[in-house]
N, C-alpha and C positions, 0 to 999 in steps of 0.2 A: 857544292859551294857556289854562292852567287858572286858575280863579279862586281867590283867597285870601280867606277870610271872616274879617274882623277879630274877630268875636265868638267864634270858636273859636281862631284862631291867636294872638291877643294874650294871652289867659289862659294858653294852653299855653306860649308862649315865656317869659312871666314866671315860670311854675312851674319851668321849666328853668334859669332864671338863677342860682339859688343853687348849682347843681351846676357851672355854668360858672365861677363865682367860686371855688368850693371846689377845683376840680381844675386850675386854671391854674397852670402851673409844676411840676405833679406828674409823676412818672415811672411809666409803665406798661410792663411787659414783656408782650408778646402772643405766645403760642405757637399757631401755626396748623397744624392737622393737614393733611397732604397730601391727605386725603380732601376737604377743602374745595375745593381747586383741581380735583381730579378731578371734583367735582360741578358744576363750571362756575360757582362762586360768587365767584371771585377779584375780578372787577371791582367788584361791589357792595361787597364787603368792603373793598377798597382805598379806595373812595369814603368809607366810614364812617371809616376810619383818617385819611384826609385831613381830614375834618371835625374829628376830635379834635386833629389837628396844628394846624389853623387856630385852635383855641381855646386854644392854648398848652400842650397836654399833650406831654410829652417821651416819645417812643416808641422802643422796641426791638422789632423783629418777628423772631421765630424761626420758620422754616418747617419743616414735616415733609415727608417724601417717601416714606412707606411704600408707597402704591399705585403710585407712579411707578417706584420701584426694582423692585417685583414685575413691573411691565409690561415693563421692560427685560430682566429675567431671563427672563421667559416668551418674549420675542422671540428670545432666544439659546438657548432650550431648556434653561435652567438652573433648577433648582428653588430656591424660597425656603425657607430653613431657619431655624427659631427654637428657642430653648430658654430656659427661665426668663423668658419674655416678651421676650427680646432676639433681634435678628437675629444669626445667625452669618455673619460677613463674611469669605468667602474672597477670593482675588484677583479672580475674575470679578465677584463681588458688589460689591467695592470699586470696580471699574471702572464698573459700572452705577450705583452710588450717585453717583460723581463726575459722570457724564454727566447723571443726573437732576437733581442739584443745580445744575449749570451751566444747564440748560434752565429750571429753575424760577426761578432768580435773574433770568434774562433776562426771563421773563414778568412777574415781580413788578415789576421796575424799569420795564418798558414800561407796566404798569398805572398806576404812580405818575406816569408822564410824560404821561398823557392830559390834554387840556384842552378837550374839545369843548364848545361853547356849549350852554346848556340842560341841563347835567349838573352834579352836585355837584363835578366836577373843574374846572369853568370857573374860571379865575383862580387855581387852586391851584398852589403852588410847593412841592413836597416833594422835597428832595434826599436821595437814598438813598446811604448809606455802608456799604460792606462791608469786611472785612479779616480778618487772622489774629489775631483777638482771643482765641482759645481755645487753651489748652494741654491736651493729653489724655494719658491713659495707657491701656494695654490692659486690657480686662476680664480677660484671662488664661484660665486653665482653672478651671472651676467644676463641681464634682461630676463630674469626668472629661470635661467638654465643653470643647473648645478653641474659644474665640470668635474667634481669629485677629485680624482687623483691626477688630473691634468694640472700642470704647473708652468711657471715661467721662471727664467733665470733671475735669481736675486743677486748672486755674486759669483765671479770667476776667480779662482786662485791663480791669477796671472803670474805671480812671482815664481811659484813652483813649476808651472808650465814652462816659463822662460828658462829656468835652470835646466830643465830636461832637454829642451831643444838646443840650448847653448852647448851642451856636451855631445850633440849629434844624434839624440834620439828623435824618433817621430812620435808625437803624442796623438793617441787615438781616443776620441771622446764619443760616448754614446749619449743619446738624448734622454739622460736621466739625471735628476738632481735630488738632493736630500735636504730636508729641513734640519734645524739644530736639534730637533727631537728624534731624528733618525727616520722620519717618514719619507718614503720614496715618491717622487712625482715624475710622471711621464711628460717630457718636454718635446718641443719640435726641433728638428735638425736646424732649421733656419734661425730660430731664436738662439740656440746654443752657438752656432757658427758666428753669428753677428756679435753676440755678447763677448765671445772669446777674441774675435778680431779687434774689438774696441778695447778690451782689457789689455791686450798685448800691443795696441797701436800698430797693428800689422801693416805691412806694405801693400798686401793684396788680400781681398776676400773673394774667393772664387766658388760659385755655386755650379755644380755639375747637375744639370736638370734635364727633364724631358722636353723642354721648350728650346727653340733655336735662338732666342733672344727677343729683343723688342723690334718689331717691324717698323720701317720708316713710315709706311702708311698704316696708321693705327687701326683703320677699318678693313685692311686687307692683310691677313696674316701671311699670305704668300708673297708679299712685296719684299724687296731686299731688306736685310737686317741693318738697323742703325748701329754701327760698330762702336760709336762713342757718343755718350750723352753727358753734357755738362750737368752738374748737380742741380743747378737752377731749372734747367729744362726738365730734368727727371721729376723734380718736385711739382712743377706745373702740370706735367702729364699725370702724375699720381693723383693730383687734386681733381682731375676730371673723371677718374675711374671709380667704379663701384667697389666696395670692399670685397676682397677676393674670398672665394669659398673653396677653391681647389687649386692645385699647383699649376694647372694650365692657364689660369687667369692671368692677364697681363700684369696686374698689380702684385701678384703673390710673392715673387722674388724681388721685384723692383722696390717694394716698400722696405725690405731689409737692406738692399744696396744703398738706398737713400739714408736710412738710419745710420749705417756704418760710416758713410762718407761725412755726414753731419757731425759724427762723433770723433773724427780725426783719422779714419782709415783712408789712405790716399786714393785707392782704386777698388771698386767692387765690380765683379763680373758675373754675367749670366751666360753659361756655356752649355751647348748641347752634348750630352753624353753619347747621343746617337752617332756623332761624327768621331771616328776612330782618331785618337791622338789630339782631340780638341784642345786639351790643356797645353800641350806642347805648341800647337799652332798659335794659340793666343799669346803665349809668353815669348816665343822666339821668332815671330814674324811681325812686320810693321803694321799690317792692317788687322791681324788677328782673326778671331771668329767670335760669334755671339755678340753681346752688348757689354760695353764697359761704361760704368758711371764714374765720373771724376769730378772733383771739386771745381776744376777749371779745365779748359782745353789743354791737353798735354803738349800740343805743338806750340813751339815758342820761337819767335824770330827776334834776335837781339844781337848786340855787338859782342864780339868774342872776348874772352879773358885768357889768361895764361893757362887756366885749367883745360881749355879747349884745344890746345896745340896738338895733343895726341890724336884726338878725334878728327881734326882737320887733315892731319897727315894720313890717317887711315882712309879717309874719304878720297883724297886726291891722288893717292899713290897709283891705283890702277890706270888712271887717266894720264899720269906722267909716263907710266910704263909703255902705253900704246901710242904715245906721241901727241895726244890731244892737248895736253898741257905742258908748258915748260917746267922742267924739274926745279923744285925749290928745296933747299936744305932746311933742316929743322931750325938751325940757328937764325935763318932768314925769317921764318914764320914767327919764331919767338920774338924777334926784334920788331916785327911789323904787326904783331897780333892786334893792336888797337885799330888797325885799318880794316880788320875782317868783320864781316857780318855773317852770322850762321843761322841756320834753321834746324831745330832739333825736335825730336819726338821721344818722349819718355826717356830722356837722358842720352839719346843716341843722335849724333849729328848726321843729317841727311842732305845738307846743302850748305854752300859757303860762297863768298866772294869777297874781294878786297878792293878798297878804293885808295889809289895813290894820287894825291892832289899835286897839280903843278900850278900853284897860285899865280905865278908871273904870267902864265898863258891863259888864266881863267878857265882851266880845264882839269880833268882828272881821269886817270885810267882805272877802269874796272877790270881787275885781273882775277884769275883763278876761279871764275864762276863754275861751280861744279854742283850737280845734283846726282844723288845716288840712283843707279839704274832701278832700284827697288821702287822708287816713287816718281820716276819721270812720267810726265804727262798729267800730273795732278796740280800744276800751277805753282809749284814752289819756286821755279826759276823766275817767274814774273814777280812773285812776292819779294824775292831778294833784289831783283833789279829795281823795283820801286823804292825799297829801303836805301839802296845805294844812291839813287837819284835824290832822295830826301837828304841824305848826308852831304851830297855834293852841293845842293842848294844852300844848305845851312852854312857851308864854308864859302859861299859867295861865288861858286863856280858856275859858268854859263853853259858848259857842255861836259859830257863824259865820252870817252872813247874806249874801244876794245881792239885787241889784236887777236885774230883767230885764223886758223887754217882749215877748220872743218865745220864750223857752226855759223857761217856767214848768213845763211837764209833765216835762221832763228832771230838774229839781231835785226836784220832788215825788216822783218815782219813786225818788229817792236819799235820802229821809228829811227833806226840807225841808217846812215848813208855811207857808202864807201868813199874814201878819199885816198890821195896819194900819200905814201909814207913821209914825203917831205913836209906834209901838214903837221907832223908831230912836233911837240915842244922840243927845243934844242936838247935839253937834258935827256929826254926820252929817245930822241933820234940817235944820240950817241950810243945807246944800248940796243938799238934795233938790230936784229939778226937777219942780215940780208940773205943768208943761205936758207933760212927757214921760210922766207917770203910770206910772212903772215899778212893777211888782209887787215887794213886799218879801217874801222868804221866809227863814225861819230854820231852822237845824238845831242841836239841842242835842247837845253832845259828851259821850259817856259817859265 
């Protein structure tokens, strides 16, 4: 039996809690490349999905089967044929695709039925629902190429899928659709996942792929991954890329992420299935993994409202406990909430500060400046300081001051100068704690 160390586990679990709260009841559509299954990673990935399901996230899983169909075709001595990045599906290929889809659905359902002790699936109850939720139409003839039984999604029965996930089932979709006449069409996982996410107006569309994401240096695939792309930037990048012909092409998944975000899906992700636990890392950590496409930058700096009181308390509590900050009661923060500026990312507050003006002395106190340890060193402190300075100038104040016992050098490097506590406005001097012996630092506002 492995040991759990409270000094590491407890802070980690508390850090994850805001994401658990934020995503409970949300809808995620997950597109799983067939290569993930071929690489032998299905069981671990299903365990991760079961954890998300247990946390109240509503899941739709769309599986791909490109390598499995190719394997079936090779066994029959039939060549795989592609054009314009799509498979050409003749009668033999359609038969192979149906066989592969049936086998994969069996494997996936079996994986969700595991319950071995001492595994993440112990006590898990995930009911998998499949069905004819997709209506399709043929790709037809494109540039003289007849795609035969290859199709594209015409319609997704979002209402029925929604009813299934609302009662706690996980919906599993294969890349097959049917015409009103009952004809079967071979679809792509990416098309099905994107159309389903749009139909459900899902909170996230996540592609588990063989690629690590979009590199910051587009000409160097080994450069660091761009973890967040604004939709406008993603569209500009897409316009410079050649039409994709295979999944490893930069535009292959990016085009679907852009399409989903343009149609109302809040966030689309390209994640590497080669990293164990990638989907958990993306959802439950600040920086995540892979690339996320969003309609706008998720990080937001703004004045706080009553809805932010709980998040502020959660942020500052550890710093109050170790003596870095003076303790503030919830009622005090609720009363003064209009004084607070916060910085949040994806609905989680990672920084805050309050401005208490003393108009008679033409100055104001910046109090409770706090940045989460998870994001320290990324410039959020400076961003909040600048916003507080802007608020102070707007109120006609000529300076701001802080009281600190531990972060004096941080403020001095940003233009503050130490002064004697007697400098404080009379109203603030009466509340000064002489036992705490806080340093008083002042910054003049130009």
